[in-house]
C-alpha positions as a printed Julia matrix, in Angstrom:
518×3 Matrix{Float64}:
  80.27   35.86  92.39
  79.19   39.46  92.82
  82.72   40.56  93.79
  84.18   38.58  90.9
  81.84   40.32  88.4
  82.79   43.71  89.74
  86.49   42.92  89.46
  86.0    41.71  85.92
  84.19   44.91  84.89
  86.88   47.02  86.53
  89.59   45.14  84.67
  87.79   45.53  81.36
  87.41   49.24  81.95
  91.09   49.54  82.73
  92.06   47.6   79.61
  89.72   49.57  77.24
  91.57   52.04  74.96
  91.34   55.73  75.84
  89.17   57.86  73.51
  91.11   59.48  70.66
  91.82   63.19  71.19
  89.68   65.56  69.14
  91.46   66.61  65.98
  92.15   70.35  65.65
  90.49   72.03  62.7
  92.79   72.73  59.78
  93.98   76.32  59.7
  92.34   78.61  57.13
  93.83   78.08  53.7
  94.88   80.55  51.03
  93.95   79.68  47.45
  95.78   81.07  44.42
  94.35   81.63  40.95
  96.44   82.33  37.85
  94.14   82.53  34.82
  97.14   82.55  32.48
  99.36   79.75  33.76
  97.36   77.85  36.39
  95.67   74.45  36.21
  92.34   73.5   37.71
  93.77   70.08  38.53
  96.13   71.78  40.99
  95.23   72.02  44.68
  95.57   75.79  44.38
  97.02   76.18  47.86
 100.38   77.57  46.81
 101.56   80.15  44.24
 103.53   77.36  42.58
 100.37   75.3   41.92
  97.52   77.77  41.31
  94.05   77.2   39.93
  93.25   78.55  36.48
  89.57   79.55  36.13
  86.94   81.58  37.94
  84.6    78.59  37.69
  87.0    76.46  39.74
  87.66   79.3   42.19
  83.89   79.67  42.62
  83.2    75.97  43.18
  84.69   75.84  46.65
  82.79   76.72  49.83
  85.28   78.92  51.66
  85.69   78.75  55.41
  86.11   81.66  57.86
  89.51   83.29  57.59
  90.35   81.83  54.18
  91.61   83.86  51.24
  91.45   83.55  47.48
  94.1    85.54  45.63
  94.42   86.29  41.93
  97.72   86.7   40.1
  98.58   90.32  39.35
  98.79   91.23  35.69
  96.41   88.48  34.53
  92.85   88.55  33.19
  90.14   86.1   34.25
  86.92   85.89  32.24
  83.55   84.91  33.69
  82.01   85.37  37.12
  83.69   84.94  40.48
  80.75   83.7   42.58
  82.23   82.05  45.67
  80.29   80.22  48.36
  80.65   80.37  52.11
  80.68   83.04  54.82
  83.21   84.26  57.29
  82.63   84.89  60.96
  83.25   87.95  63.15
  86.98   88.47  63.3
  87.58   85.89  60.58
  86.18   87.24  57.31
  86.89   85.64  53.96
  89.0    87.8   51.64
  89.59   88.0   47.9
  92.58   89.94  46.63
  95.84   89.92  44.7
  99.21   88.2   44.86
 102.42   88.4   42.88
 104.76   91.17  41.84
 104.07   94.39  39.98
 101.41   97.02  40.41
  98.8    95.76  37.94
  95.76   94.48  39.75
  94.28   91.17  38.62
  91.52   91.83  36.08
  88.17   90.05  36.36
  86.04   90.52  33.22
  82.39   89.45  33.48
  81.93   89.22  29.71
  78.28   90.29  29.9
  77.22   88.16  32.91
  74.97   89.45  35.7
  78.12   90.43  37.58
  81.86   89.91  37.34
  81.99   89.44  41.12
  78.83   88.07  42.75
  78.49   87.5   46.48
  75.11   85.83  46.84
  73.63   85.14  50.3
  77.04   85.31  51.94
  78.48   87.55  54.63
  81.76   88.5   56.29
  83.58   89.1   52.99
  86.31   91.56  52.01
  87.36   92.42  48.43
  90.71   94.14  47.92
  93.01   95.21  45.08
  90.93   93.94  42.14
  90.3    95.37  38.67
  86.77   94.54  37.52
  84.85   95.07  34.27
  81.77   93.55  32.68
  81.28   94.28  29.0
  78.9    92.33  26.8
  76.91   93.0   23.67
  74.92   96.24  23.6
  71.68   95.7   25.5
  68.49   97.35  26.65
  67.35   94.35  28.68
  70.32   92.81  30.5
  71.17   93.87  34.02
  74.91   93.92  34.61
  77.21   94.9   37.45
  80.87   94.96  38.21
  80.49   93.88  41.84
  77.07   92.76  43.11
  76.5    91.78  46.73
  73.01   90.33  46.92
  71.0    88.96  49.84
  67.64   87.28  49.18
  65.44   86.28  52.15
  68.67   86.0   54.13
  68.12   88.05  57.26
  70.82   90.54  58.16
  74.18   90.09  56.47
  77.15   91.47  58.4
  80.51   92.93  57.43
  81.32   93.67  53.82
  84.34   95.67  52.67
  85.33   96.75  49.16
  88.72   98.47  49.26
  91.1    99.71  46.58
  89.05   98.15  43.78
  88.75   99.58  40.25
  85.46   98.95  38.43
  85.08  100.13  34.84
  83.34   99.46  31.54
  80.04   97.96  32.63
  77.42   98.34  29.9
  74.28   97.17  31.68
  70.79   98.25  30.71
  69.2   101.35  32.22
  67.54   99.56  35.17
  67.42  101.26  38.54
  65.32   99.52  41.2
  64.93   97.02  42.7
  67.53   95.11  40.68
  69.84   97.69  39.12
  72.83   97.78  36.81
  75.98   99.49  38.0
  79.52   99.43  39.28
  79.49   98.45  42.99
  76.04   97.45  44.23
  74.49   96.09  47.42
  70.95   94.73  46.97
  68.63   93.38  49.67
  65.86   91.36  48.05
  63.14   88.81  48.71
  59.71   88.93  50.34
  59.67   86.15  52.94
  62.46   86.93  55.42
  63.23   90.56  56.33
  66.67   91.18  54.84
  69.3    93.9   55.05
  72.98   94.72  55.48
  75.06   95.83  58.45
  78.66   97.09  58.45
  79.34   97.89  54.8
  82.41   99.85  53.66
  83.34  100.96  50.15
  86.6   102.88  50.25
  89.57  103.94  48.17
  87.99  102.61  44.98
  87.28  103.94  41.49
  84.23  103.45  39.31
  84.28  104.75  35.74
  82.24  104.34  32.55
  79.47  102.19  33.98
  75.73  101.96  33.42
  73.77  102.96  35.28
  74.73  103.54  38.94
  78.28  104.11  40.14
  78.01  102.98  43.77
  74.61  102.17  45.21
  72.39  100.28  47.59
  68.84   99.08  47.04
  66.23   97.1   48.93
  62.82   95.48  48.57
  62.31   96.05  52.32
  61.32   99.71  52.33
  57.8    99.95  53.73
  57.39  102.21  56.78
  55.21  105.15  57.91
  57.58  107.57  56.12
  57.14  105.5   52.94
  53.77  103.73  53.27
  53.79  102.62  49.64
  57.31  101.27  49.87
  58.23   97.75  48.79
  57.94   94.76  51.06
  56.05   94.25  54.31
  58.38   96.18  56.63
  61.43   98.43  56.78
  64.9    96.9   57.13
  67.51   99.66  56.94
  71.11   99.22  55.92
  73.18  100.15  58.97
  76.87  100.88  59.4
  77.28  102.01  55.78
  80.42  104.02  54.92
  81.26  105.2   51.4
  84.51  107.14  51.54
  87.5   108.25  49.5
  86.16  106.9   46.21
  86.27  108.41  42.72
  83.25  107.91  40.47
  83.22  109.19  36.88
  81.24  108.8   33.66
  78.22  106.97  35.02
  75.16  106.44  32.87
  72.88  107.4   35.76
  73.42  108.15  39.44
  76.88  108.73  40.83
  76.45  107.49  44.42
  72.97  106.66  45.71
  72.11  105.43  49.2
  68.75  103.73  49.65
  67.09  102.27  52.74
  69.83  103.35  55.12
  70.04  104.64  58.66
  73.14  106.47  59.85
  75.17  106.18  56.64
  78.26  108.29  55.98
  79.48  109.41  52.54
  82.64  111.5   52.72
  85.7   112.5   50.71
  84.25  111.11  47.49
  84.59  112.65  44.02
  81.81  112.27  41.45
  82.86  113.72  38.08
  80.41  113.14  35.23
  77.07  111.44  35.82
  73.67  110.98  34.15
  75.53  110.58  30.88
  73.36  107.93  29.21
  70.22  107.34  31.27
  66.63  108.14  30.34
  65.71  108.43  34.02
  66.17  110.97  36.78
  69.62  110.87  38.36
  71.73  112.91  40.76
  75.36  112.96  41.78
  75.13  112.04  45.47
  71.81  111.43  47.21
  69.61  109.15  49.28
  66.13  107.65  49.08
  64.04  106.49  52.03
  67.0   106.98  54.37
  67.54  108.67  57.71
  70.49  110.35  59.43
  72.76  110.2   56.41
  75.75  112.54  56.48
  77.47  113.71  53.3
  80.65  115.71  53.82
  83.84  116.75  52.03
  82.58  115.47  48.67
  83.11  117.07  45.25
  80.44  116.6   42.56
  80.71  118.0   39.05
  79.71  117.71  35.39
  76.25  116.26  35.76
  74.71  116.01  32.29
  71.19  116.98  31.27
  68.37  118.27  33.44
  66.62  115.04  34.51
  67.79  115.65  37.27
  71.58  116.07  37.06
  72.01  118.16  40.19
  74.88  117.45  42.55
  72.86  116.81  45.71
  69.29  115.8   46.41
  66.99  115.7   49.44
  64.48  113.19  48.13
  61.59  111.04  49.28
  61.66  109.65  52.8
  64.82  111.54  53.83
  64.83  112.47  57.51
  67.56  114.1   59.54
  70.07  114.02  56.68
  72.92  116.54  56.51
  74.93  117.86  53.55
  77.94  119.8   54.79
  81.4   120.86  53.56
  80.73  119.74  49.98
  81.82  121.38  46.73
  79.62  121.37  43.63
  80.53  122.83  40.24
  79.65  122.81  36.54
  76.52  120.67  36.86
  73.87  121.12  34.18
  71.18  120.18  36.69
  72.28  122.59  39.39
  73.5   122.35  42.97
  70.56  121.08  45.03
  67.17  119.42  44.59
  64.53  119.29  47.33
  61.95  116.78  46.1
  59.89  114.68  48.49
  57.99  111.73  47.04
  54.2   111.64  46.96
  52.78  110.37  50.24
  56.22  110.19  51.86
  57.68  112.04  54.85
  60.88  114.01  54.41
  61.74  116.21  57.39
  64.47  117.96  59.36
  67.14  117.89  56.66
  70.02  120.36  56.63
  72.24  121.76  53.85
  75.05  123.88  55.33
  78.6   125.1   54.67
  78.67  124.0   51.03
  80.05  125.8   47.96
  78.51  125.82  44.48
  80.44  127.34  41.57
  79.03  127.74  38.07
  76.2   125.25  38.4
  73.05  125.86  36.36
  69.67  124.46  35.38
  67.94  126.1   32.45
  64.86  123.85  32.43
  61.88  125.39  34.26
  60.67  124.87  36.92
  64.21  124.01  38.0
  67.1   126.25  39.01
  70.49  126.01  40.66
  68.42  125.14  43.72
  65.12  123.45  42.88
  62.23  122.98  45.34
  59.75  120.75  43.53
  57.67  117.55  43.91
  55.95  117.05  47.3
  56.57  119.27  50.32
  59.22  118.58  52.9
  59.15  119.69  56.53
  61.65  121.96  58.27
  64.32  121.87  55.56
  67.16  124.24  56.48
  69.6   125.63  53.88
  72.16  127.96  55.46
  75.76  129.19  55.42
  76.3   128.19  51.78
  77.88  130.13  48.93
  76.28  129.77  45.5
  77.95  131.66  42.65
  77.47  131.22  38.91
  78.58  132.73  35.63
  75.98  130.72  33.69
  73.16  132.54  31.92
  69.55  131.44  31.5
  69.23  129.79  34.89
  67.12  130.62  37.93
  68.98  130.82  41.23
  66.17  129.17  43.23
  63.0   127.85  41.63
  59.83  126.5   43.23
  56.86  124.91  41.49
  54.58  124.49  44.47
  55.98  123.17  47.73
  57.45  125.34  50.45
  58.77  124.61  53.95
  62.4   125.42  53.09
  64.23  128.17  54.97
  67.25  129.84  53.34
  69.41  131.71  55.84
  72.91  133.24  55.74
  73.58  132.2   52.15
  75.51  134.09  49.46
  73.71  134.08  46.08
  75.74  135.72  43.3
  75.42  135.7   39.52
  77.85  137.36  37.13
  76.0   136.22  33.99
  74.23  138.63  31.64
  70.64  138.84  32.81
  71.56  137.42  36.2
  70.04  134.39  37.88
  66.65  135.47  39.23
  64.64  133.88  42.02
  61.49  132.07  40.89
  60.4   131.17  44.39
  57.54  133.02  46.09
  56.83  130.33  48.69
  59.91  129.51  50.76
  61.37  131.6   53.59
  64.52  133.76  53.35
  66.5   135.53  56.05
  69.84  137.38  56.15
  71.07  136.26  52.73
  73.35  138.22  50.39
  72.07  138.75  46.84
  74.04  140.07  43.9
  73.14  139.9   40.22
  69.92  138.0   40.88
  67.3   140.66  40.38
  64.99  141.42  43.29
  65.63  139.66  46.57
  62.79  137.4   47.75
  60.11  139.42  49.48
  60.23  137.23  52.58
  63.8   138.3   53.38
  63.42  141.32  55.62
  67.18  141.57  56.26
  68.73  141.2   52.81
  72.26  142.28  51.93
  72.6   143.41  48.34
  76.18  144.72  48.25
  79.17  143.19  46.47
  80.45  140.25  48.57
  84.03  141.16  47.56
  85.25  137.66  46.8
  89.01  137.18  46.77
  88.85  136.39  43.02
  86.96  138.67  40.61
  85.54  135.67  38.71
  85.37  132.66  41.06
  86.42  129.4   39.43
  86.96  127.28  42.54
  86.14  127.18  46.24
  89.11  129.19  47.46
  88.03  132.02  45.17
  84.87  132.69  47.23
  86.7   133.72  50.37
  85.88  137.28  51.42
  88.17  140.29  51.27
  88.41  142.83  54.09
  85.42  145.15  53.99
  83.08  142.55  52.46
  79.44  143.24  53.21
  79.07  139.56  54.18
  81.57  139.7   57.06
  79.8   139.35  60.43
  76.45  140.08  58.76
  74.74  136.74  59.39
  72.41  135.61  62.11
  73.72  133.03  64.65
  72.49  129.45  64.25
  72.82  127.14  67.24
  73.77  123.9   65.49
  77.04  123.02  67.22
  79.12  123.55  64.06
  82.44  125.2   64.94
  84.38  125.16  61.62
  83.73  126.15  58.02
  84.73  124.4   54.77
  88.16  126.04  54.92
  88.83  125.06  58.53
  88.17  128.52  59.97
  86.33  128.88  63.25
  82.74  130.02  62.74
  82.71  133.69  63.65
  80.23  135.27  66.03
  78.16  136.82  64.65
  78.76  134.62  61.6
  79.63  135.72  58.11
  77.06  135.24  55.42
  78.07  132.3   53.23
  80.4   129.33  53.47
  83.52  131.35  54.32
  83.71  132.17  58.05
  87.25  133.51  58.34
  88.47  137.1   58.5
  89.0   139.22  55.42
  91.49  137.5   53.1
  93.96  138.73  50.49
  92.8   138.97  46.85
  93.39  136.06  44.49
  93.75  136.27  40.74
  93.61  133.56  38.1
  92.38  129.99  38.29
  93.18  128.02  41.4
  93.02  124.37  42.41
  89.89  122.95  43.93
  91.1   120.18  46.21
  89.08  119.6   49.36
  90.77  120.03  52.68
  91.14  117.08  55.0
  88.7   116.71  57.86
């Protein structure tokens, strides 16, 4: 009986059907949206049968590697607020399809954002045209593109490339929930939240309120900012803002907040602080460390609250401004302004050029050292030249701890551009048309720098002619920098100012101001 039972079980096992093979997951799909000729009853998985509305395109939870594409030359109204996240190596992408060069236009029509990525990660946005215009408002926050994480943890990999954002008329709100063009906001109070691997590149932002491109966070509390928001500090890491053009912003041009190791390079900010009642700058950071700004051009800041091109502000540590060009800003070239109770230390401003900036509102100047004191701020190897009257060259209303070394300070305006700064340190600078040199500079040069253009109107005009008093007249600075703004090797001993090459031929007339490639 025992053997018979065993044989029976063996036979049953042999006769049982084999388990079905596991079904392979469907490959990532591409969805098409044509807001002019599509139909939401369509599957949307081919250009011949596209979806029609942003609401339908937003209803799906997208899987890693999937794409949603909008028909070129069409306009979609509402908010694109998709669900789902990609995975490393398989991000979700939104972009364009079809013929022609016109990007698909997404108009928010006064919503919180025209494109809203909410608690999602591993997303890429490409080749879109975005606006968000509603009724005039003093209370509604609006954005073109808003990427928002709330009690999410760390969100990874976001890219905004070749996107045009324009005509966003949001209210004049800054933090922690701002209005603006392209925004990344970390929010919440329960789960520490931040971003990693964020790129904004090759995009334009124009006529927006209030911030052009910016980051913000409610996770900013740390020893350097003890009164910061939240219970701890969660920095944005891997942030790159590069090759963008920002113009006509109501407030800030590009502002980086709560970041560590960010890079902002080859951007143009032309026209900022146009409509805001707050304090705004062209390109700056708040509560951020090791940020590098290079090869940027900032111009036409409006007003004097603050309206300077660049700003070392509260909680900035180890940040570097280098190889930038500033011109025609009503608020000046540089602000050094640490927040009350915050730590801002070891920041560097070097190899930059300022042409015809000004600030006529005391206690400000072309360079303003105000607010709380910073520590070990170094400003060297810059050229600052202005033809604007009624402005101080450097002004200080209390704090010190800034050292100015190897800079060219020149004014051609009637009455000059005097120094109103008895507190900071000066060494081996060239002064012309600025009244008395600061008393702390025991090695001043007061001769004509002999620029290559008699009336500098652009960066190439501040090169030095043979025989310039600035040639080889600086003091060496061991910072590892080997090239100047123009690509010349740093001479030894160095020249005073941003130009480090040999004597150059004279230039006459107005010349272009394009930045060289890195």
